[in-house]
C-alpha positions in Angstrom: -12.5 46.1 -37.3 -9.2 47.9 -37.5 -8.7 47.4 -33.6 -8.8 43.7 -34.2 -6.3 43.9 -36.8 -3.8 45.8 -34.9 -4.2 43.6 -31.8 -2.9 40.7 -34.0 0.0 42.7 -35.5 1.1 43.8 -32.5 1.3 40.2 -31.0 3.8 39.4 -33.7 6.9 40.1 -31.5 5.6 37.9 -29.0 6.3 35.1 -31.1 10.0 35.8 -31.0 10.2 35.8 -27.0 11.2 32.7 -25.3 8.5 30.8 -23.4 5.8 32.4 -24.8 4.1 29.7 -26.5 0.9 29.7 -24.0 0.8 33.5 -23.6 0.3 33.7 -27.5 -2.5 31.2 -27.0 -4.2 33.2 -24.2 -4.1 36.5 -26.0 -5.9 34.7 -29.0 -8.5 33.7 -26.4 -8.9 37.2 -25.1 -9.4 38.3 -28.9 -11.9 35.8 -29.6 -13.8 37.0 -26.4 -13.5 40.6 -27.7 -14.8 39.7 -30.9 -17.6 37.6 -29.8 -19.1 40.4 -27.8 -18.9 42.8 -30.6 -22.4 44.3 -31.6 -23.8 42.6 -34.8 -26.4 43.6 -37.0 -28.5 40.9 -38.6 -28.6 42.4 -42.3 -26.4 45.2 -42.7 -22.7 45.7 -42.8 -21.6 47.0 -39.4 -18.4 48.1 -37.8 -17.1 49.7 -40.8 -13.5 51.1 -40.6 -11.7 52.0 -43.7 -12.0 49.3 -46.0 -13.3 46.7 -43.3 -16.7 45.7 -42.3 -18.6 42.8 -41.0 -21.8 41.1 -41.8 -23.3 38.2 -40.4 -21.6 35.6 -42.8 -18.2 37.3 -41.8 -18.7 37.5 -38.2 -19.3 33.7 -38.0 -16.5 32.9 -40.2 -14.0 35.2 -38.4 -15.0 33.7 -34.9 -14.4 30.4 -36.4 -11.0 31.4 -37.6 -9.8 32.8 -34.3 -11.2 29.9 -32.3 -9.3 27.3 -34.7 -6.3 29.1 -34.7 -6.2 29.3 -30.9 -7.0 25.5 -30.9 -4.2 24.8 -33.3 -1.6 25.9 -30.8 -3.3 24.1 -28.3 -2.9 20.7 -30.1 0.5 21.5 -30.9 2.2 21.1 -27.5 4.5 18.4 -29.0 6.2 21.1 -31.0 6.7 23.0 -27.9 8.2 19.9 -26.0 11.0 19.0 -28.5 11.5 23.0 -29.5 10.8 22.4 -33.2 11.0 26.1 -34.7 8.3 27.1 -32.3 8.8 30.7 -32.9 8.2 30.4 -36.6 5.4 28.2 -36.0 3.4 30.7 -33.9 4.5 33.5 -36.4 3.1 31.3 -39.3 -0.2 31.0 -37.3 -0.6 34.6 -36.8 0.1 35.5 -40.2 -2.6 33.1 -41.2 -5.0 34.3 -39.0 -4.5 37.9 -40.0 -4.7 36.9 -43.6 -8.1 35.1 -43.0 -9.6 37.8 -40.9 -8.7 40.3 -43.6 -10.1 37.9 -46.4 -13.5 37.7 -44.3 -13.5 41.3 -43.5 -12.5 43.3 -46.4 -15.2 45.2 -48.7 -12.9 45.4 -51.7 -13.1 42.4 -54.1 -9.5 42.8 -55.5 -8.4 42.6 -51.8 -10.4 39.8 -51.1 -8.7 37.9 -53.9 -5.4 39.1 -52.6 -5.9 37.8 -49.1 -7.7 34.6 -50.5 -4.6 33.7 -52.4 -2.4 35.2 -49.5 -3.5 32.4 -47.0 -2.4 29.8 -49.4 1.2 30.6 -48.3 1.2 30.1 -44.6 -0.8 27.1 -45.2 2.1 25.8 -47.5 4.4 26.5 -45.0 2.6 24.6 -42.2 2.3 21.3 -44.7 6.0 21.5 -45.9 7.6 22.9 -42.5 5.9 20.6 -40.1 4.6 17.6 -42.1 5.6 14.1 -41.3 6.3 12.2 -44.7 8.7 13.2 -47.6 5.7 13.2 -49.9 4.5 16.6 -48.0 6.5 18.4 -50.7 4.4 16.9 -53.5 1.0 17.6 -51.4 2.2 21.3 -51.1 2.6 21.6 -55.0 -0.8 19.7 -55.5 -2.2 22.3 -53.2 -0.6 25.4 -54.7 -1.3 24.4 -58.4 -5.0 23.3 -58.1 -5.6 26.6 -56.3 -3.5 28.9 -58.5 -4.6 27.6 -61.7 -8.2 27.9 -61.0 -7.6 31.6 -59.5 -6.1 33.2 -62.5 -9.3 33.1 -64.5 -10.9 34.8 -61.3 -8.5 37.7 -61.4 -9.2 38.4 -65.0 -12.9 38.4 -64.1 -12.2 40.8 -61.1 -10.5 43.1 -63.8 -13.2 42.9 -66.2 -15.8 43.6 -63.4 -14.0 46.9 -62.5 -13.7 48.0 -66.1 -17.5 47.6 -66.4 -19.0 49.0 -63.2 -16.0 51.2 -62.1 -16.3 49.7 -58.4 -15.0 46.8 -56.4 -17.0 47.2 -53.5 -19.0 44.1 -52.6 -21.7 46.1 -51.0 -22.5 47.5 -54.5 -22.7 44.3 -56.5 -26.1 43.7 -55.5 -27.1 46.5 -58.1 -25.8 44.7 -61.1 -26.7 41.7 -63.0 -23.8 40.2 -65.3 -25.3 37.6 -67.6 -22.1 36.5 -69.1 -21.3 32.5 -69.1 -17.5 33.0 -69.4 -17.4 35.7 -66.7 -19.5 33.2 -64.5 -17.5 30.1 -65.1 -14.1 32.1 -64.4 -15.5 33.6 -61.2 -17.1 30.4 -59.8 -14.4 27.9 -60.4 -11.6 29.2 -58.3 -14.0 28.9 -55.4 -15.2 25.4 -56.5 -11.7 24.2 -56.2 -11.4 25.4 -53.1 -14.4 24.2 -51.5 -13.4 21.4 -53.1 -15.9 20.2 -55.6 -15.8 16.4 -56.9 -13.4 16.1 -59.9 -11.2 18.9 -58.5 -11.0 17.6 -55.1 -7.7 15.5 -55.2 -5.3 18.2 -53.6 -7.4 17.9 -50.3 -6.9 14.2 -49.1 -3.2 14.4 -50.0 -2.6 17.9 -48.2 -4.7 16.5 -45.2 -2.6 13.2 -45.0 0.6 14.9 -45.2 0.0 17.9 -43.0 0.8 18.1 -39.2 -2.2 18.3 -36.7 -2.4 22.4 -37.1 -2.3 22.2 -40.8 -5.0 19.7 -41.0 -7.3 21.5 -38.4 -6.7 24.9 -40.6 -7.4 23.2 -43.7 -10.5 21.3 -42.7 -11.7 24.2 -40.4 -11.1 27.2 -42.3 -9.6 27.0 -45.8 -12.5 24.9 -47.3 -15.0 27.8 -46.1 -13.0 30.4 -48.1 -14.6 28.9 -51.3 -18.2 28.8 -49.8 -17.7 32.4 -48.6 -16.5 33.3 -51.9 -19.3 31.9 -53.9 -22.0 33.6 -51.7 -20.2 36.9 -52.4 -19.8 36.5 -56.1 -23.1 35.1 -56.8 -25.1 38.1 -55.8 -24.4 39.6 -59.6 -24.5 36.5 -61.3 -27.9 35.1 -60.2 -29.7 35.1 -63.6 -26.8 33.1 -65.3 -26.3 31.1 -62.3 -29.9 29.8 -62.4 -29.4 28.6 -65.9 -26.0 26.7 -65.0 -26.5 25.7 -61.5 -28.1 22.2 -62.3 -24.6 21.4 -63.7 -22.9 22.0 -60.3 -25.6 20.3 -58.7 -25.4 17.2 -60.3 -21.8 16.9 -60.0 -22.0 17.6 -56.2 -24.7 15.3 -55.5 -23.4 12.4 -57.3 -19.7 13.2 -56.3 -20.7 13.4 -52.7 -22.4 10.1 -53.0 -19.3 8.7 -54.6 -16.9 9.9 -51.8 -19.1 8.5 -49.3 -18.5 5.1 -50.6 -14.8 6.0 -51.2 -14.7 6.5 -47.2 -15.2 2.9 -46.8 -12.3 1.9 -48.6 -9.8 4.2 -46.6 -7.4 2.5 -44.1 -5.6 5.8 -43.1 -7.7 7.6 -40.3 -6.8 11.1 -41.6 -7.7 10.0 -45.2 -11.1 8.7 -44.1 -11.7 12.2 -42.3 -10.6 14.3 -45.5 -12.8 12.4 -47.8 -15.8 13.0 -45.4 -15.0 16.7 -45.7 -15.3 16.6 -49.4 -18.7 14.7 -49.0 -20.2 17.3 -46.7 -18.9 20.2 -48.7 -20.4 18.8 -51.8 -23.8 19.5 -50.2 -22.8 23.0 -49.1 -22.0 23.6 -52.8 -25.6 22.3 -53.5 -27.1 24.6 -51.1 -25.4 27.9 -52.3 -26.2 26.9 -56.0 -29.9 26.5 -55.5 -30.0 30.3 -54.4 -32.7 30.4 -51.8 -33.0 31.3 -48.3 -32.9 27.7 -46.9 -29.9 26.7 -49.1 -27.8 29.8 -48.0 -28.8 29.4 -44.4 -27.9 25.7 -44.3 -24.6 26.2 -46.3 -23.6 28.7 -43.6 -24.4 26.6 -40.8 -23.1 23.7 -42.2 -19.6 25.5 -42.7 -19.5 26.4 -39.1 -20.5 23.0 -37.9 -18.2 21.3 -40.3 -15.2 23.5 -39.4 -15.6 22.6 -35.7 -16.4 18.8 -36.3 -13.6 18.0 -38.6 -10.9 20.1 -36.8 -11.8 18.2 -33.8 -11.6 14.6 -35.6 -8.1 15.5 -36.9 -7.2 16.3 -33.5 -8.5 12.8 -32.2 -6.7 11.0 -35.2 -3.3 13.0 -34.1 -3.8 12.1 -30.3 -3.7 8.3 -31.4 -0.8 9.1 -34.0 1.2 10.7 -31.0 0.8 7.6 -29.1 1.3 4.9 -31.8 3.2 6.8 -34.4 0.6 5.1 -37.2 -2.4 6.4 -38.7 -3.5 3.0 -40.0 -6.7 1.6 -39.0 -4.9 -1.9 -38.8 -2.8 -0.4 -35.8 -5.3 1.7 -34.5 -7.6 -0.8 -33.1 -9.3 -1.6 -29.6 -8.2 1.9 -28.3 -11.1 1.6 -25.7 -8.8 -0.9 -23.7 -5.9 1.9 -23.7 -8.1 5.0 -23.6 -11.5 4.4 -22.3 -12.2 8.1 -21.6 -10.9 9.1 -24.9 -13.5 6.9 -26.6 -16.2 9.0 -25.2 -14.9 12.0 -27.2 -14.3 9.7 -30.4 -18.3 8.7 -29.9 -19.3 12.6 -29.3 -17.4 13.8 -32.5 -18.4 11.1 -34.6 -21.8 11.4 -33.8 -21.8 15.2 -34.7 -20.2 14.1 -37.8 -23.1 11.9 -39.1 -25.3 14.9 -38.1 -27.0 13.5 -34.8 -28.7 16.2 -32.8 -28.1 18.5 -31.3 -25.0 19.5 -33.5 -25.0 22.4 -35.8 -24.5 19.7 -38.7 -27.9 18.4 -38.3 -29.6 21.8 -38.4 -27.4 22.5 -41.4 -28.0 19.3 -43.2 -31.9 19.6 -42.7 -32.0 23.0 -44.1 -29.7 21.8 -46.9 -31.9 18.7 -47.8 -34.9 21.3 -47.6 -33.3 23.6 -50.2 -32.3 20.8 -52.7 -35.7 19.1 -52.3 -37.5 22.2 -53.2 -35.2 22.5 -56.2 -36.0 19.0 -57.6 -37.3 16.1 -55.7 -35.1 13.8 -57.7 -32.3 15.3 -55.6 -33.9 13.2 -52.6 -32.4 9.9 -53.9 -28.8 11.2 -53.6 -29.3 13.0 -50.4 -30.8 9.8 -48.9 -27.8 7.9 -50.0 -25.4 10.6 -48.8 -27.0 11.0 -45.3 -27.3 7.2 -44.8 -23.4 6.6 -45.8 -22.4 9.5 -43.8 -23.5 7.8 -40.7 -22.2 4.5 -42.0 -18.4 5.7 -42.6 -18.5 7.6 -39.3 -19.7 4.6 -37.5 -17.1 2.5 -39.5 -14.0 4.6 -38.2 -15.4 4.6 -34.6 -15.9 1.0 -34.1 -12.6 0.0 -36.1 -10.5 2.3 -33.9 -12.3 1.9 -30.7 -13.4 -1.8 -30.6 -11.7 -5.4 -31.3 -8.4 -6.8 -30.1 -5.6 -4.1 -29.8 -2.1 -4.5 -31.7 -0.1 -6.7 -29.6 3.1 -4.9 -30.8 2.1 -1.6 -28.7 4.2 -0.7 -25.7 2.5 1.1 -23.0 2.0 4.7 -22.9 0.2 7.5 -20.9 -3.3 7.9 -21.6 -5.0 11.1 -22.4 -4.0 14.4 -20.6 -6.1 17.0 -19.7 -5.1 19.3 -22.5 -6.2 16.9 -24.8 -9.5 16.6 -23.2 -9.9 20.3 -22.9 -9.0 20.8 -26.5 -11.9 18.3 -27.8 -14.5 19.9 -25.4 -13.6 23.3 -27.0 -14.5 21.7 -30.4 -17.5 19.7 -29.2 -19.2 22.4 -27.0 -19.6 25.3 -29.4 -20.8 22.5 -31.9 -23.5 21.4 -29.8 -24.4 24.6 -27.7 -24.6 27.1 -30.6 -27.9 25.2 -31.6 -29.6 27.0 -28.7 -29.0 30.5 -30.2 -29.8 29.5 -33.8 -32.5 32.1 -33.9 -29.9 34.9 -34.1 -28.8 33.5 -37.4 -32.2 32.6 -38.9 -33.8 35.9 -38.7 -34.9 36.7 -42.3 -34.1 40.0 -43.8 -37.6 40.8 -45.5 
């Protein structure tokens, strides 16, 4: 694991050289390839080196981080064309990738907390530095204060944990059972805000709408997954208290997920709609993790990977339209099939994945999550049916509204999609729909 870290650290000088924009991207592709072919164990922590290691959950999320960061560079060609602080932008992405890599691979809980919080800073830079509207400062503040306010109790909880068991290693936590409600709430809240759970989700749509395309991609692709990863790691030693408290989070998530799905139909901003759909998907992931059975954990993991690729791809599509029309409004982005017929295919493919149509990973994740939640309580069926139905509804609403109808006559002519954009969308869609063929690799039970 150290070799990958050094690879990324030694890439930093490249960011400051002229005309190295695509070189950095190519080197990240090579890193992805090297990491992908690393030997992985199904159950144990492997590739131990110093404080770093990797198990199956870390492996998938690190892969996703490298992939999304590579595609962020590909989607931001506009910055390169207008020479808008390109070197600092590349440095920012690389630092963010290093922090995410460390977050997912460290064994020490305190270091996990450190990098978990540290990844906020480059994200804030992306929103404030490369965002489009003046409100981006306010969005950045929302992001910082929501997440930092919830993370302070987590830090206190970690200190208490250390004083009790004299160890911070994630691997050792499975030998302990902490049946304390205040500790539980302080540890879990930080991750629920990061997910984000309904009621503490308000920072997400704001941050998404104000961020540039790369900021939106990393927020949707990885930042929301940090919360899920943290929950999976922390609930190891809070099992008993979680089984008493989980109904509370499950009710909020299921009802909130349904309400957010309805809220999607009220949106007139493309990015805002996609951001709210993320909250709806993540509410199911919270449900799966909180139920604490095998189906739930597996479904949450698959859904996190699938949603990371799908949501990121949808933000790319919204940005492709924004670069042409300079508006994110659904009233202006109409009848795009007349202008960019080939792009409509990608809109359709990514929308179908978003509504969990086969063969996407989202389908598999959703089936597993439905299984786990219904096994917990059959009443959850009602909300699950509504969430699934409306998720198809708002995906169709976004697709039909943007692609069909009369186009806005105030538009000037513009060039249609370029090969870079089609490649970018294909690199989102292919892994999302091809990985389902190798899903047996992730489904092996560890009994």
